[in-house]
Backbone bond lengths (Angstrom), bond angles and torsions (degrees), N, CA, C in turn:
res aa  C-N    CA-C-N  psi(-1)  N-CA   C-N-CA  omega(-1)  CA-C   N-CA-C  phi
1 M - - - 1.451 - - 1.527 108.38 -
2 S 1.312 115.05 135.53 1.455 119.75 179.73 1.527 110.65 -73.34
3 A 1.311 115.18 160.88 1.465 120.12 177.28 1.531 109.93 -61.54
4 L 1.335 116.82 -38.47 1.459 121.26 178.39 1.522 110.70 -59.18
5 Q 1.319 117.61 -49.47 1.459 120.82 -177.97 1.525 111.23 -67.70
6 A 1.322 116.75 -36.91 1.467 120.12 178.26 1.532 110.47 -62.66
7 L 1.321 117.23 -42.80 1.465 120.77 178.01 1.526 111.15 -66.10
8 A 1.332 116.52 -42.64 1.465 120.34 179.40 1.526 110.73 -63.99
9 D 1.326 117.26 -41.69 1.463 121.02 178.65 1.524 111.31 -62.20
10 K 1.321 116.94 -43.85 1.460 121.26 -179.70 1.533 110.57 -64.02
11 L 1.321 116.57 -44.13 1.461 119.61 179.08 1.523 110.34 -64.29
12 A 1.330 117.85 -42.70 1.466 121.42 178.64 1.526 110.72 -59.31
13 D 1.328 116.94 -45.03 1.469 120.50 177.93 1.531 110.76 -59.24
14 D 1.321 116.14 -46.28 1.465 120.68 -177.13 1.534 111.68 -66.31
15 V 1.320 116.66 -41.93 1.467 120.74 -179.28 1.520 110.56 -65.56
16 L 1.327 117.39 -46.58 1.466 119.65 -179.82 1.529 111.29 -64.56
17 A 1.313 117.31 -34.64 1.465 120.63 177.19 1.525 111.05 -68.37
18 A 1.321 117.43 -32.32 1.464 121.50 -177.50 1.528 113.01 -80.50
19 E 1.318 118.05 -17.72 1.463 119.91 -174.69 1.530 113.33 -58.32
20 A 1.319 117.90 -41.51 1.470 120.29 179.79 1.523 110.94 -62.12
21 E 1.323 115.85 -45.05 1.468 119.39 179.60 1.526 111.37 -64.16
22 L 1.310 116.56 -36.28 1.460 121.34 -179.62 1.529 112.62 -79.65
23 G 1.327 116.24 -17.26 1.455 120.60 -178.77 1.523 113.21 69.66
24 D 1.311 116.90 30.85 1.462 122.11 -175.99 1.524 108.96 -140.07
25 D 1.356 115.91 101.32 1.463 119.21 -176.28 1.524 112.85 -78.51
26 R 1.325 118.32 2.75 1.465 122.20 175.51 1.537 110.64 -119.14
27 F 1.322 116.25 17.19 1.456 120.33 -179.68 1.524 111.50 -58.35
28 Y 1.325 116.37 -32.02 1.472 119.94 -179.51 1.530 111.19 -57.79
29 E 1.339 117.64 -29.16 1.467 120.62 178.49 1.532 111.30 -69.48
30 K 1.319 116.61 -35.76 1.468 120.40 177.61 1.524 110.35 -66.47
31 V 1.325 115.83 -42.81 1.467 119.90 176.98 1.525 109.20 -61.71
32 S 1.323 116.99 -39.89 1.456 121.33 179.05 1.528 111.58 -59.15
33 Q 1.337 117.22 -39.95 1.470 120.80 178.83 1.526 111.01 -63.93
34 V 1.324 115.61 -40.55 1.466 119.87 178.06 1.523 109.86 -62.52
35 L 1.321 116.14 -43.68 1.465 120.37 -178.78 1.516 111.98 -66.89
36 L 1.330 116.78 -39.36 1.462 120.61 -179.58 1.525 110.66 -59.58
37 A 1.316 116.07 -39.39 1.465 119.67 179.00 1.525 112.03 -67.49
38 A 1.324 116.37 -27.67 1.463 120.45 -176.90 1.529 112.94 -94.37
39 S 1.341 116.20 -41.30 1.461 120.25 -176.31 1.522 110.30 -160.03
40 P 1.318 117.97 101.64 1.463 119.94 177.78 1.526 113.40 -57.92
41 T 1.302 117.26 -33.69 1.468 120.87 179.15 1.523 110.42 -64.63
42 F 1.325 116.83 -45.80 1.459 120.38 179.29 1.526 110.40 -67.80
43 Q 1.328 117.03 -39.33 1.461 120.97 179.29 1.524 110.32 -60.25
44 E 1.313 117.89 -41.02 1.465 121.21 179.15 1.527 111.35 -63.62
45 A 1.317 117.16 -43.20 1.467 120.92 178.17 1.530 110.53 -64.36
46 Y 1.313 116.90 -40.86 1.466 122.61 178.82 1.527 110.90 -62.75
47 I 1.344 117.16 -48.27 1.464 120.21 -179.22 1.528 110.52 -62.76
48 T 1.314 117.11 -37.95 1.469 119.57 175.93 1.519 110.05 -60.93
49 S 1.310 117.51 -44.14 1.469 121.35 178.69 1.524 111.29 -62.56
50 I 1.318 117.17 -41.34 1.465 121.16 178.10 1.524 109.92 -62.68
51 R 1.322 116.94 -49.09 1.469 120.72 -177.40 1.523 111.80 -60.37
52 V 1.312 116.46 -41.48 1.464 120.41 179.10 1.528 109.97 -62.83
53 R 1.313 117.17 -43.35 1.466 120.45 -179.00 1.530 112.03 -68.58
54 L 1.320 116.98 -40.19 1.467 119.24 177.80 1.526 111.36 -66.92
55 A 1.326 116.86 -38.10 1.471 120.27 177.16 1.522 110.39 -65.19
56 E 1.318 116.95 -41.87 1.471 120.32 178.31 1.512 110.30 -62.70
57 R 1.325 117.06 -40.77 1.462 122.06 179.05 1.529 110.71 -60.97
58 R 1.329 116.45 -45.79 1.467 120.55 178.96 1.524 111.71 -64.89
59 G 1.324 115.53 -41.27 1.461 119.66 177.82 1.517 112.21 -63.11
60 R 1.317 116.91 -40.60 1.466 121.42 179.25 1.523 110.87 -66.07
61 I 1.328 118.15 -40.11 1.468 121.67 176.96 1.524 109.89 -61.63
62 F 1.331 116.87 -44.51 1.457 120.78 178.85 1.529 110.77 -62.24
63 L 1.323 117.15 -43.26 1.468 121.42 177.62 1.522 110.96 -59.40
64 E 1.326 117.12 -46.54 1.461 120.47 -179.77 1.524 111.78 -62.73
65 K 1.333 117.35 -40.56 1.464 120.50 177.69 1.527 110.83 -64.40
66 A 1.322 117.24 -41.05 1.468 120.80 179.34 1.522 111.09 -64.52
67 L 1.316 116.77 -43.89 1.469 120.22 179.42 1.523 111.24 -65.89
68 T 1.321 117.52 -41.18 1.461 121.33 177.76 1.523 110.22 -61.91
69 A 1.326 117.13 -43.89 1.462 121.18 179.06 1.528 110.83 -62.43
70 K 1.297 116.70 -45.15 1.469 120.84 -179.54 1.526 110.66 -62.07
71 R 1.304 117.00 -45.26 1.466 121.44 -176.27 1.523 112.71 -70.96
72 S 1.339 116.98 -27.37 1.468 120.06 -178.22 1.522 112.98 -100.87
73 G 1.324 116.87 -1.39 1.454 120.66 -179.58 1.515 113.70 78.93
74 G 1.320 116.62 14.02 1.464 120.66 179.60 1.518 112.28 -84.41
75 A 1.310 114.18 -179.53 1.460 120.46 179.71 1.525 110.44 -76.82
76 M 1.307 115.12 139.25 1.464 120.45 177.60 1.527 108.97 -67.79
77 P 1.315 117.53 144.61 1.465 119.50 177.90 1.523 110.53 -69.05
78 E 1.312 114.86 152.12 1.461 120.98 177.36 1.527 109.21 -84.70
79 A 1.317 115.55 135.35 1.462 120.11 173.02 1.520 107.97 -75.46
80 P 1.314 117.66 148.70 1.465 118.59 177.67 1.531 110.29 -64.36
81 P 1.319 116.32 156.96 1.465 118.81 -179.87 1.524 110.96 -65.87
82 D 1.316 115.49 153.22 1.469 121.46 176.96 1.517 107.72 -73.75
83 L 1.320 116.14 115.20 1.456 121.04 -178.16 1.527 111.95 -106.77
84 S 1.331 115.07 23.48 1.472 118.49 -176.82 1.517 112.58 -68.97
85 G 1.322 116.98 -13.64 1.455 119.91 172.72 1.514 114.70 79.73
86 G 1.304 118.43 25.15 1.456 120.67 -179.36 1.525 112.05 -53.61
87 G 1.321 116.96 121.94 1.443 121.75 174.94 1.509 116.19 94.90
88 H 1.316 119.17 -0.57 1.473 120.01 -179.17 1.483 111.44 -94.74
């Protein structure tokens, strides 16, 4: 891992951890604006780190809901529709 990505990953972890305390679930976007003004390269690495972590969080929530449904005999959760835009 490059030093750039390591720094971006650490900042992403810290920002996402701070959002609850700050009461702002979009605070990462404000940090992104600050970074863009200072270094577009670093901002891009940071946003990638944020997106990966948010996607993992959503995937983990879906997994937990599916396992809970299976174990309790409930209905499995629906996956969101594929929005990849095939054919447009």
